Backbone as a printed PyTorch tensor [residue, N CA C, xyz], in Angstrom:
tensor([[[  0.8970,  -1.1790,  -0.0130],
         [ -0.1340,   0.0860,   0.0280],
         [  0.6580,   1.3350,  -0.2480]],

        [[  1.9580,   1.3450,   0.6220],
         [  2.9030,   2.4670,   1.0790],
         [  3.4150,   2.4690,  -0.5400]],

        [[  3.7570,   1.5960,  -0.9040],
         [  4.2130,   1.5940,  -2.4510],
         [  3.5270,   2.3450,  -3.3990]],

        [[  2.0350,   2.2520,  -3.3030],
         [  1.4270,   2.6060,  -4.2500],
         [  1.3680,   4.0200,  -4.1660]],

        [[  1.2060,   4.2460,  -2.8830],
         [  1.2110,   5.7030,  -2.5840],
         [  2.4690,   6.5510,  -3.3650]],

        [[  3.2000,   5.9640,  -3.1660],
         [  4.7460,   6.3560,  -3.6330],
         [  4.9020,   6.2870,  -5.1220]],

        [[  4.3240,   5.5250,  -5.2090],
         [  4.0440,   5.7920,  -7.4270],
         [  3.1810,   6.7840,  -7.9540]],

        [[  2.4030,   6.4680,  -6.8510],
         [  1.1310,   8.0430,  -7.2540],
         [  1.8760,   8.9080,  -7.2050]],

        [[  2.2920,   9.5070,  -6.2260],
         [  2.7000,  10.8270,  -5.7910],
         [  4.1630,  11.1140,  -6.8930]],

        [[  4.5670,  10.2560,  -7.1290],
         [  5.8910,  10.2240,  -8.6030],
         [  5.1910,  10.3550,  -9.5020]],

        [[  4.3330,   9.7920, -10.1040],
         [  3.5360,  10.2610, -11.3700],
         [  3.0570,  11.0300, -11.2810]],

        [[  2.1860,  11.8340, -10.5410],
         [  1.6810,  13.1370, -10.1800],
         [  2.6230,  14.3410, -10.3130]],

        [[  3.6760,  14.5300,  -9.5470],
         [  4.9060,  15.4870,  -9.6140],
         [  5.4230,  14.9930, -11.0770]],

        [[  5.5730,  13.7930, -11.8620],
         [  6.1830,  14.0750, -13.0770],
         [  5.0800,  14.9520, -14.1180]],

        [[  4.0090,  14.5940, -13.8450],
         [  2.7830,  15.1660, -14.9800],
         [  2.9620,  16.4460, -14.5240]],

        [[  3.1540,  16.7880, -13.2750],
         [  3.0960,  18.1830, -13.0230],
         [  4.1890,  18.6910, -13.4720]],

        [[  5.6110,  18.4240, -13.2940],
         [  6.5480,  19.1140, -14.0290],
         [  6.5500,  19.1360, -15.8680]],

        [[  5.7980,  17.8800, -16.4390],
         [  6.0040,  17.9880, -17.6980],
         [  4.9830,  19.1320, -18.3010]],

        [[  3.7080,  19.5880, -17.5140],
         [  2.8340,  20.4590, -17.7300],
         [  3.6340,  21.4570, -17.7600]],

        [[  4.1070,  21.9980, -16.4900],
         [  4.8990,  23.2170, -16.5380],
         [  6.2010,  23.2770, -17.9260]],

        [[  6.5510,  22.5740, -17.9070],
         [  7.2890,  22.8690, -19.5780],
         [  7.2480,  22.7140, -20.5410]],

        [[  5.6270,  22.3190, -20.9750],
         [  5.0890,  22.4910, -21.8430],
         [  4.4800,  24.0310, -22.1150]],

        [[  3.8700,  24.5290, -20.8740],
         [  3.4290,  25.9730, -20.9750],
         [  4.4260,  26.9370, -21.4470]],

        [[  5.6160,  26.3920, -20.8800],
         [  6.4370,  27.4830, -20.9570],
         [  6.9220,  27.7610, -22.3470]],

        [[  6.6370,  26.0310, -23.3020],
         [  7.0770,  26.1840, -24.5210],
         [  6.5070,  26.7530, -25.4780]],

        [[  4.8980,  27.2290, -25.2770],
         [  3.8000,  27.1190, -26.0890],
         [  4.2880,  28.8540, -26.6480]],

        [[  4.0980,  29.0870, -28.0640],
         [  4.1810,  30.3720, -28.5000],
         [  3.1500,  31.1220, -28.1200]],

        [[  4.1130,  32.7710, -28.1200],
         [  3.0760,  33.9500, -27.5430],
         [  2.6010,  34.5720, -28.5630]],

        [[  1.7360,  35.4070, -28.1760],
         [  1.1320,  35.9320, -29.0560],
         [  0.4180,  37.5980, -29.1490]],

        [[  0.2490,  38.4560, -30.3430],
         [ -0.0390,  39.2780, -29.7500],
         [ -0.9500,  39.7400, -28.7880]],

        [[ -0.8310,  40.8890, -27.8580],
         [ -1.4280,  41.2170, -26.7470],
         [ -2.0520,  42.3460, -26.8510]],

        [[ -3.3370,  42.8510, -26.8710],
         [ -3.8550,  44.1770, -27.6900],
         [ -3.0220,  45.0310, -25.9460]],

        [[ -2.8150,  46.1060, -26.4030],
         [ -2.3150,  47.3750, -25.6170],
         [ -0.7240,  46.7670, -25.3540]],

        [[ -0.5880,  45.5930, -25.5330],
         [  1.1540,  45.2390, -24.5830],
         [  1.7030,  45.0210, -25.8070]],

        [[  1.4230,  44.7360, -27.0720],
         [  2.1620,  44.2680, -28.3260],
         [  2.7110,  42.8830, -28.4060]],

        [[  3.5170,  42.8340, -28.8110],
         [  4.2130,  40.9500, -28.9710],
         [  4.9640,  40.9570, -27.6730]],

        [[  4.4550,  39.7960, -27.0890],
         [  5.2780,  39.1060, -26.1220],
         [  6.1740,  37.7690, -26.3200]],

        [[  7.2940,  37.9270, -26.0990],
         [  8.4500,  36.8390, -26.4030],
         [  8.4170,  36.4250, -27.7960]],

        [[  8.0300,  37.1690, -28.7880],
         [  8.6510,  37.0050, -30.1070],
         [  9.8170,  37.2380, -30.3040]],

        [[ 10.7670,  36.4030, -31.0600],
         [ 11.8740,  36.9730, -31.5780],
         [ 11.7460,  38.4220, -32.4140]],

        [[ 12.8510,  39.4440, -31.8770],
         [ 12.4990,  40.6800, -32.4470],
         [ 13.9150,  40.9260, -33.2700]],

        [[ 13.5320,  41.4820, -34.6170],
         [ 14.7220,  41.9010, -35.2930],
         [ 14.7790,  43.2310, -35.6160]],

        [[ 16.0220,  43.3900, -35.8030],
         [ 16.4240,  45.1360, -36.3930],
         [ 17.1570,  45.1570, -37.5770]],

        [[ 16.6950,  46.1210, -38.4630],
         [ 17.4460,  46.5620, -39.8220],
         [ 17.5630,  47.9090, -39.8750]],

        [[ 18.2430,  48.6360, -40.4740],
         [ 18.5850,  49.9140, -40.6020],
         [ 18.4920,  50.1280, -42.6330]],

        [[ 18.0140,  51.1800, -42.7250],
         [ 17.7430,  51.5040, -44.6360],
         [ 17.1300,  52.6030, -44.6240]],

        [[ 17.0600,  53.0220, -45.8790],
         [ 16.2170,  54.3650, -46.4390],
         [ 14.8480,  54.2810, -46.5440]],

        [[ 13.9180,  54.9840, -46.4350],
         [ 12.6100,  55.0920, -46.5450],
         [ 12.5860,  55.2850, -47.8380]],

        [[ 11.9840,  54.4830, -48.6690],
         [ 11.7230,  54.7510, -50.0830],
         [ 10.0460,  54.8960, -50.3640]],

        [[  9.4650,  54.6760, -49.5830],
         [  8.2450,  54.9380, -49.6950],
         [  6.7400,  54.6690, -48.0980]],

        [[  6.1080,  55.7310, -48.2570],
         [  5.4440,  56.1110, -47.0950],
         [  3.6340,  55.8570, -47.5310]],

        [[  3.0550,  55.4130, -46.3610],
         [  1.4180,  55.4110, -46.5410],
         [  1.1930,  57.2140, -47.2040]],

        [[  0.0960,  57.0340, -47.6200],
         [ -0.3710,  58.3510, -48.3640],
         [ -1.1510,  59.3520, -47.5830]],

        [[ -1.5640,  58.7330, -46.4490],
         [ -2.4110,  59.2760, -45.3030],
         [ -2.0140,  59.0980, -44.0330]],

        [[ -0.5830,  59.2970, -43.3160],
         [ -0.1880,  59.3140, -42.0990],
         [  1.0760,  58.3890, -41.9800]],

        [[  1.2290,  57.7410, -41.2460],
         [  2.1360,  56.7440, -40.9140],
         [  1.7060,  55.2400, -40.5170]],

        [[  0.8020,  55.2410, -40.3500],
         [  0.0260,  53.6440, -40.1040],
         [ -0.1490,  53.1440, -41.6640]],

        [[  0.4680,  52.0730, -42.0880],
         [  0.3210,  51.3160, -43.1640],
         [  1.4200,  50.6050, -43.3720]],

        [[  1.6650,  50.3280, -44.9140],
         [  3.3120,  49.6870, -45.2890],
         [  3.7590,  50.9560, -45.6260]],

        [[  5.0500,  50.8270, -44.9920],
         [  6.1900,  51.2480, -45.2590],
         [  7.1160,  50.4470, -46.7970]],

        [[  8.0670,  51.1440, -47.0800],
         [  8.7780,  50.2560, -47.7090],
         [ 10.5450,  51.0850, -47.4980]],

        [[ 11.1220,  50.4870, -46.5410],
         [ 12.2280,  50.6800, -46.2550],
         [ 13.5000,  49.9330, -46.7180]],

        [[ 14.5600,  50.1000, -47.4830],
         [ 14.9960,  49.6460, -48.2260],
         [ 14.3520,  48.8080, -49.6240]],

        [[ 14.0740,  47.6360, -49.8170],
         [ 13.5740,  46.6980, -50.4100],
         [ 12.3300,  45.7600, -49.7310]],

        [[ 12.0530,  46.2750, -48.2940],
         [ 11.1340,  45.4490, -47.5030],
         [  9.8600,  46.0950, -47.2810]],

        [[  9.2580,  45.4380, -47.3260],
         [  7.7690,  46.0420, -46.7970],
         [  7.5120,  45.2380, -45.3190]],

        [[  7.3920,  46.6270, -44.7740],
         [  7.3510,  47.1400, -43.4410],
         [  5.8180,  47.4500, -42.9660]],

        [[  4.8870,  46.7990, -41.9920],
         [  3.6330,  46.8640, -41.0370],
         [  3.9050,  48.0440, -40.3510]],

        [[  3.6380,  48.8650, -40.3700],
         [  3.1990,  50.0930, -39.3240],
         [  2.0110,  50.1880, -38.2620]],

        [[  1.5430,  50.0850, -37.4600],
         [  0.2260,  49.8620, -36.9920],
         [  0.1300,  51.0460, -35.7070]],

        [[ -1.0920,  51.1340, -34.9620],
         [ -0.9410,  52.1570, -34.1820],
         [ -0.0560,  51.9290, -33.3410]],

        [[  0.1740,  51.1120, -32.5150],
         [  1.1580,  50.7430, -31.6370],
         [  2.5750,  50.7560, -31.7390]],

        [[  2.8770,  50.8040, -32.9460],
         [  4.4640,  51.0590, -33.3220],
         [  4.4730,  52.1730, -32.9310]],

        [[  6.0930,  52.2990, -32.0460],
         [  6.7280,  53.6550, -31.6160],
         [  7.7590,  54.1280, -32.6130]],

        [[  7.3020,  55.4040, -32.9820],
         [  7.9270,  56.1490, -34.2090],
         [  8.7900,  57.0240, -32.9820]],

        [[ 10.3340,  57.4200, -33.2090],
         [ 11.0980,  58.0590, -32.6250],
         [ 11.4980,  59.0420, -33.6260]],

        [[ 11.5060,  60.4080, -33.4760],
         [ 11.5870,  61.5650, -34.4750],
         [ 12.4810,  62.3650, -33.6650]],

        [[ 13.1560,  62.1890, -33.1040],
         [ 14.2940,  62.9040, -32.4720],
         [ 15.5290,  63.6480, -33.5920]],

        [[ 15.5770,  62.6510, -34.5040],
         [ 16.8510,  63.0400, -35.4720],
         [ 16.1050,  63.7740, -36.6180]],

        [[ 14.6730,  63.7740, -36.7160],
         [ 13.9560,  64.2630, -38.2420],
         [ 13.3130,  63.4830, -38.1400]],

        [[ 12.0740,  63.9340, -39.1590],
         [ 10.9220,  63.3950, -39.2700],
         [ 10.4180,  62.2880, -40.5230]],

        [[  9.9820,  61.1860, -40.0460],
         [  9.4960,  60.1570, -41.1070],
         [  9.2930,  60.6880, -42.4940]],

        [[ 10.1540,  60.6490, -43.2710],
         [ 10.1560,  61.3780, -44.9730],
         [ 10.7310,  60.0660, -46.1710]],

        [[ 10.0810,  60.0850, -46.7080],
         [ 10.9210,  59.4530, -48.1000],
         [ 12.3930,  59.9700, -48.2170]],

        [[ 13.5370,  59.1280, -47.8370],
         [ 15.0240,  59.4130, -48.3460],
         [ 15.5460,  59.5200, -46.9000]],

        [[ 14.8080,  59.5770, -45.4960],
         [ 15.3160,  59.4110, -44.3120],
         [ 16.1930,  58.0020, -44.1950]],

        [[ 17.1320,  57.8820, -42.9070],
         [ 17.5730,  57.1100, -42.3290],
         [ 16.9950,  56.6460, -41.3180]],

        [[ 16.5050,  55.3810, -41.2760],
         [ 15.6560,  54.8620, -40.0740],
         [ 16.6150,  53.5400, -39.6150]],

        [[ 16.3030,  53.2350, -38.4810],
         [ 16.4740,  51.8340, -37.7500],
         [ 15.0650,  51.3610, -37.6910]],

        [[ 15.0820,  49.8030, -37.7940],
         [ 14.0330,  49.3940, -37.8050],
         [ 13.6510,  48.1690, -36.6530]],

        [[ 13.0230,  47.7230, -35.6000],
         [ 12.6550,  46.9330, -35.0030],
         [ 11.3210,  46.3430, -35.1170]],

        [[ 11.3930,  44.9970, -34.8960],
         [ 10.0570,  44.1710, -35.1050],
         [ 10.0640,  43.1050, -35.1640]],

        [[  9.2030,  42.3220, -35.6950],
         [  8.6600,  41.0610, -35.3520],
         [  8.2530,  40.2490, -36.8100]],

        [[  8.5460,  39.2390, -36.8660],
         [  7.8020,  38.6180, -38.3690],
         [  6.3510,  37.6810, -37.5620]],

        [[  5.8760,  38.0770, -38.7430],
         [  4.2350,  37.0570, -38.2390],
         [  3.9910,  36.8820, -39.7300]],

        [[  4.1890,  35.4520, -39.7280],
         [  3.9520,  35.0030, -41.5250],
         [  4.7010,  35.2620, -42.3680]],

        [[  4.5490,  35.9570, -43.1930],
         [  5.3450,  36.7000, -44.1710],
         [  5.3440,  38.2940, -44.1170]],

        [[  4.8000,  38.5180, -43.0390],
         [  4.6960,  40.1680, -42.7820],
         [  5.6990,  40.7070, -41.5460]],

        [[  7.0440,  41.9950, -41.7640],
         [  7.3540,  42.1420, -40.5070],
         [  6.3440,  43.6450, -40.0600]],

        [[  6.0050,  43.1580, -38.9650],
         [  5.4230,  44.0040, -38.0600],
         [  6.4650,  44.7330, -37.4360]],

        [[  6.4540,  46.4710, -37.4190],
         [  7.0470,  46.9680, -36.9030],
         [  6.6190,  47.3690, -35.9430]],

        [[  8.1480,  47.3290, -34.0910],
         [  7.1010,  48.1330, -33.1530],
         [  7.7670,  49.1400, -33.0090]],

        [[  8.8090,  49.3070, -33.5630],
         [  9.8750,  50.4700, -33.2740],
         [ 10.4180,  51.1520, -34.3000]],

        [[ 10.1020,  52.4970, -34.6000],
         [ 11.1200,  52.9590, -35.9090],
         [ 11.7270,  54.2390, -35.4930]],

        [[ 13.3510,  53.9730, -35.3960],
         [ 13.5170,  55.3160, -35.1880],
         [ 14.6890,  56.3020, -36.2040]],

        [[ 13.9520,  57.0340, -36.3620],
         [ 14.6340,  57.9600, -37.7510],
         [ 16.0530,  58.4540, -37.1510]],

        [[ 17.3700,  57.8990, -37.6820],
         [ 18.4440,  57.8810, -37.5850],
         [ 19.2940,  59.2610, -38.3200]],

        [[ 18.5720,  59.7370, -39.5520],
         [ 19.3900,  60.9400, -40.1630],
         [ 17.8170,  61.4550, -41.0460]],

        [[ 17.9720,  62.7960, -40.8140],
         [ 16.7760,  63.0800, -41.8090],
         [ 16.9020,  63.1340, -43.4480]],

        [[ 15.8360,  63.5160, -44.4040],
         [ 16.1780,  63.3790, -45.6210],
         [ 17.5480,  64.2940, -46.3680]],

        [[ 18.2130,  63.7160, -47.1570],
         [ 19.1740,  64.6320, -47.1300],
         [ 18.9460,  65.0420, -48.8470]]])
């Protein structure tokens, strides 16, 4: 009887630790108001080739890459304004085939 209780306890603890590991490995997705959690973030620099016609939200072309800029994207314009020809540093995450910008920093104004 005592051995059965020990076996049951061991199986329970093993199952509990396996559940914890599985929960840590599940992917994290977009959280409204909080951005992206635990997604690998990528960073690159380039020239703005094209901007949306009505504001900053929409598709930007930086070098030859399409960048999705959302209302949650942080735009840092201390070094100049976002304009065609400006040099930018873009941080973001990949969602399928889309690159979603989490932060864009203007590094040099249009020359």
